[in-house]
N, C-alpha and C positions, 0 to 999 in steps of 0.2 A: 505494499500499500505505499502510494506516494504521499510524503508529506507535504501538506499544504502551507504556503508561505505567503504572507502579506507584504512583506517590506520590499520595496523595489530594490535596494542595495543587497538584500539576501539572495533575491531571486536571480539578479543577474550574476553575483558570486557562485551561487550554486550550480548555474549552468555553464559557468567558467571552469569549475573544478570537476566537472564530469567529463573525463577524457573519452569517454564513449560517443560523445556528440561532437559534430563539427559540420560549419557552415559558412554560408556567406550572408551578407547583410548590404543590400543595396538600397539608397535612399535619394528621392528626388524631391525637393521643393522646400525644405525646412532645415536644411543643415542635416548633419549625421547624428540626431538626437538619440535614437536607439543605440546605435554603435557606441555613442559616448558612454553610456552607462556600462557597457561591458569593459570597456579600457578604463573607467574610472575606477572600479572596484578591483581590478588587477587580475591577473591571470588569462587575459583575453587570447593570448596565443594558443591557448588549449581549445578555444572554443570557435575562434574566426578565422576562416581561411582567407577572407577578403573583406573588406569595408569598402564601399565606394558610392560616389555620387556622380551623375552625369547631368549637369545643369544645362549645358548648352544644348540646344535642340538638335544641331548637327550632329554632336558627338553622341547624344541620345538615340538618334535615329539610326547612327551607324552601328551602335551596339544592340539594340532591341528591335530596330526595323521601323518604317515610319508609321505615324498614328495620327489620327485627326484630331485627337484630344489628348493631351499630356497628362492630365489629371482625370483618368478613367480606369474602369476595370480593364479595359482592353491593353492598355499600358502597362498596367500593374502586373496582369497575367503574362504579357511578354516578358517582363522582367523576371518573374519566376521561372518561366519556360528555359530563359537563356541562362541564368545564373545555377539552377538545379542541374541543368544538362551539363554544365560546365565542370561542375564539382564532381560529379559522377564519371565524366570523360577523365579527368585529370587524377582521380584519387581512389576510384572503385578497386583498380587493381591492387594498389599499395596498402590500403587502409579499410577495403569493403567488408572484409571478414568479421572485422570486430568494432565497426563504427556505424552508427546511423546519422546520415547526411540530412542538412536541412537547408534552405534557401528562403531569406526573409526578404520582402520588398515592400515599400511605400512609395506612393506619389501623391503629393499633397500642394495644396497652396494654402498660406496663412496671411494674416495682416501684414501690409507692407506699404512702402511709400506709393507703389502704383496699384495696390489690390485693397481697397478699403472695405471690402465686403467681407462676410464671415468667412473664415476657412473651411475647407472640407478636403477629403482626401480616401485614397484607398490603401489597405494594408492587406497582407498575405503573407502566409507561411506554407510551404510545400516540405514536408518531413516524412521520415521514415521512424518506425518504432521498434523494428527489428533490423539488423543488417540485411542488405539484398533484398529487401521487400519492396512491392509497390507502393509509392508514397501516398500519403493522405493530404488534406489541404484545407485551410480555414481562411476564408477572405472575409473581410468586413469593411463597410464604409462608414465613415466618421464626419459628423459636422462638428467644426471647431468652433467654441462660442466665446473664447476668451477675449479679452479687451484689447489685447495687443499681441504682437508676433512673440515676445518672449513667454508669454502665458500659453499660447498655442504651442510652440515648440516644446515647452515643458510638458504639456498634456500629451503630445505625439510620443515624446520619448519614454514617458512612463507606460502608455498603452503598449508600445511596441515590446518592451520588456515583458508585460503581463502577457501578451499574444504569445511571444516566444516561450516563455516558461510556461504558460498553459498547455501549449500544444505538445511540448516534450514532456510535461510532468503530470498533467491531469487528463491527458486524451481519454483516458478509461471513463470518466464521469463527465460528460459535456456540459451538465447543468452547473457542475461545480467550476468547472473552466469559465463558463459564462460570468458566474459570479466573480470570479478572479480577475476578469477583464478590468474591473471597475477598483481593484484595490490602489488605495492611494490617489483616487481621482474623484472629483466633484461633477455631478451630472449638470452643474451650473455651467460648465466649462466645456462640455462635450454632449453629443448624442450620437449613439451607434444606431443608424436606421437600416442596415443590413449586416446579416450574420448568416456565413454560408459555409456549412460542413460538407466535405465530400471525400470519397476515397475508401479504402478496405475498413479503416478502423471505426469509421462513421457510418457504415452500411445500413445499420439499423435506425439512424437517427432522422426524424422529421424536422426539417430546417421551418417548416412553419410552427410547430411547436416551440422551438428555440426564438423564433421571432416574436411569438406571444410572450415567452417569458422574459424577453429584453423590456418590452412594454410593461408588464406586470411589475418589474423591479426598478423602473423609472429610468432605465438607460436608453430608452426610445421612446418616442411619444406616439409612434403608429407602426404597425406592421400591415404590409401591402401584398396582397397575392393577386396573380393575373387568374383571367378566366381558366387557364389551363394548371391552374394550382401551384404556380411556381412563385417562390419568394422573391420579391423585386424592390429596388431602392424606390420609395414613392416618388422621387423627381423624375425617374425613368418614364413614369405614367403620366404625372401630372404637370411636367414642366412645360409653360407657355400654352397650355390647353385651356379651354372652356370646359368646365366641370359642372355635370349634373350628378348630385350626390343625394342619395336617400339614407336617413339614419331610421334604423328600426332593429327591434331584438330579431326578427325573422326566426321567431321560435314557436311555429315553423314559419317558412314564407308561405303565404297565402295567395289565392288568386288576386285579393285586393291590393296587398303589399306590391306585388309585381306588376300590375296594372296601373298602380300608382306612379310607379317610377318611369313605366314606359311612356304614359300618357303626359307626365310632366317633361320628359326627355321630348317628346314630339312637339310640345308647345315651346319649349326652349330652342330648339332648332329653328324654330320660325322667325325669332328674334332677329332683326336686322344686324345686331353687332354679335351674332353667333356664327361660327363658320362650322359647317357640317363636318368636314374633314379634320377639324382640328378640335374637337370634342371629345370628352370621354364620360362614360357614366361609370359611377362607384357606389356600390352598396357598403354602407358603413355601421358597424357596430362598435359601442364604448363599453370598455371595461369599467367605466366610472359613470355608470347611469344614475341621474341625480335623484331619482325616486325609488330606486331599489337598493336596498341595503343588503342583499345576499352577497354571500361569498362568490369570489370568482372562480368559475370552474372551466379550466384552460379547454379541456377535452370537448366541452359542450359547444366552446366557441368554434373550435376546430369542425366539429360535425355540421354546424351551421354554415361555416365557409365553405365546406364540401358541397353543400347543396347549392349555394349561391354560385359557386364556379361551375357545377354542374349546368345551371341555368345560363351560362356564359356571361356572368357578371365578374367585373373586378371588385374585390373585397378590400376594404380598409378596417382595420380594428385599431382603435385609437384609446388613449387614456383621458380624452376630453370630455368632461361631463357637461360643460357649458357649451353651447353652440357657438358663443362669441370666440371662445378659444379653438374651435374646430375651424371657424373662418380664418382667424389669425394663421393657423397652421396652413390651410390652402391657399391664402395670400402670398406665402412664402415662397409657393412654386408657380403662381402664375398672375399676371395681371388682366387675364380675360374675364369675362363673366362667368359668374359661379350661380347655379340654381340650386336650391335645397328643396327637395320633395318632402312633404310630411302630410299627417293627418291633422284634424283640429285637436284632438286630445294633445298632440305635442306643441302644436302653437299655444295652446293653454298653459303648459308647463313653461314655455320661454317666457310668456308674460307674468309669471309669478315672481313678484319682486324678492321674494325670500332667498331666492338663489343668487342675489347680486348684493347682499349686505356687506360683503368684504370688499367692494368696490367703493371708493369715495365718492364716485358719481352715481352709485346706484344703477338702476335699469337704463339711465340716460347713457351712461358711460358704456355698459354692455352693448346697447343698441347702436352706439356711436361706432364701436368697434366691429360690429356684426354687417351692419348694412352700409358699407363703404366699397368702393371699388367693383361696382357692378353686380353686388350680390342681391339675389332676390328669392322670396320665398313662392314656392308652388304648393298651394293648399288643396287637399282633397275634401271634398264635402262629408258631412257626418250625418248620420241618421241617429235622432234622439230615440234611444230604446223605450223610453216612456210614451212619447208623444207621437213618434214616427215621422216627425218634422225634420226636414232637411236644413242643417246648417252649414253655411258657406263662410270663406273668409270674410265676405262682405256684410254677412248678417250675424256674425257672432257678436255675442254681447260680452263687452269686457267691463272693468272695474271703472266706475264714473270717473275718478280721477286720471284715467289712461285712456279714456275715448278719444281726446285731441290727438294724442301721439299715435294711437292705433290709426285713427282715420287718415293721418298724414302718410303713414305707412301705406296704406291702401291706395290713397288719391295719386300716390306717386309710382305705382306700380312695383312698389318693394315687396308687397303681400298681394298676391292674387291667386284666384281660383283656379283649378283645373277644370276645364270645361267638359272634357270629352272622356270622364270616368265611366266606367261600367257600374251604374247603380245597382245592378243585380248583386253586385259583390260587397256592397256597404255594411250587410250583416255578418260578414265574415270577420270575426275577431280572433286574434292569435291566441288570447288566454283562454276563450272559450273552446277553440279547436284543440289546445293542448289538454285540457280537462278530457274532452271526448277520446282523445287517443289513448289516455292513461287509463280510462274507464272501459276501453275495449269497444266503444260505440263507433263503427264504421261508417257512420254519416260524415265524419270529418274529411273524408278522402274526396268528396265532390266540391270541397271548399279549397282545396290547394291543387296546384298544375299537377297533372297525371305523373310527370316524371318526379315530383317531389314525394307523393304518396307512395309510387314504388320504392324509392331509397328510403324512407322512412320505415316501409314494412320489412324490406330486406335486411336493413342493419338494425331493426328494432331501437330505432332512435325515439328520444323524448318520452320514454317509458312505454312504447307500443309494445302490446304483448306479442308473444311468438304466435305464428299461424300455422296451422296445418299440424 
């Protein structure tokens, strides 16, 4: 059993003193901050075959091949390919029987005189756990949130040591490895928004689970899966796109929730400032639901994500309870219009002032942050279960002191009704359907898309009893 260390100095020294591990460190963009730790603690000659940086683009291209973006996964993977192949080519014959080799690489951008935006970068390590075995790999993307370059560089160096130590010593327990990535770091200074494990020692790892654990632990604000179920950096999907997003529990996805999103998207795309080919549709769930104090069940979120991906949806799972924080997050990636699809019950929650008592400006501050830069709500009508009356965004009754604020939002098109919703679906409520599933009442099957019903039955999801 490997001893878990937290101190950066001890981690670097432990790696240096293990003469069975040997590798290269290649860093571009923020100095040799990771390599510096191994030289600082002493004994680096026993660990590092080579440490290098290739800052000039011509030199970098000559070594690793041409690349469209120098701070990209493509460049980092090219660095790993080159450096790992080189160490195997040169040392396999002489040291291969008793040494496990590794190659670490990062390519980053930090605060500088010419770059005043937040830093970001890709880090990766390719490594063996036994001599002459096929290597495994860990790749991550980090947003550097420090106030200056020195802070970002310090963060990067510690993160690099954590990654190397974790890969070489904690690979048997990826959850423990994930936790150790944040040792001696503060989440105020970084966000890890992608973590990808691959190779033989991680054959049983579900990268989606690891992504959600990052969110749960606060190392990341959101995890994103494409419709084919792959974990991606959110920026790869959201960057400079018009975004239509629906927040729901999707427990389970009903005909109403899916029709709501499709109908809202159809109206969103008709807007003159929305370009069809540059828009993206996202189904979003939050780990921090404002009105739900229940414990987080990661496997349950993964099951719901499976269903949504099967329906062809991109899935975002965030730690944002308040909508204005979700909006801030989306605005980080795009200055294009954002449409938020929802039902009347969700709209009522957003209008509840008790959620904004921690803000100096209360609900006005929250709405100021929410309804900026072309964001608008697309609201599904609601059928009152007692009276049967249809309630729309325009007819919703709000607290008297909020009426003028609400009317302003409606009059200016920031809150608008979805016109083409299938009203036959308005009686389909997820919580009611969930109860029917658990009670073995098969009438629920007509209330969800056919393929959703099939997956629920086959996998016995949401407490669905076994059939046959």
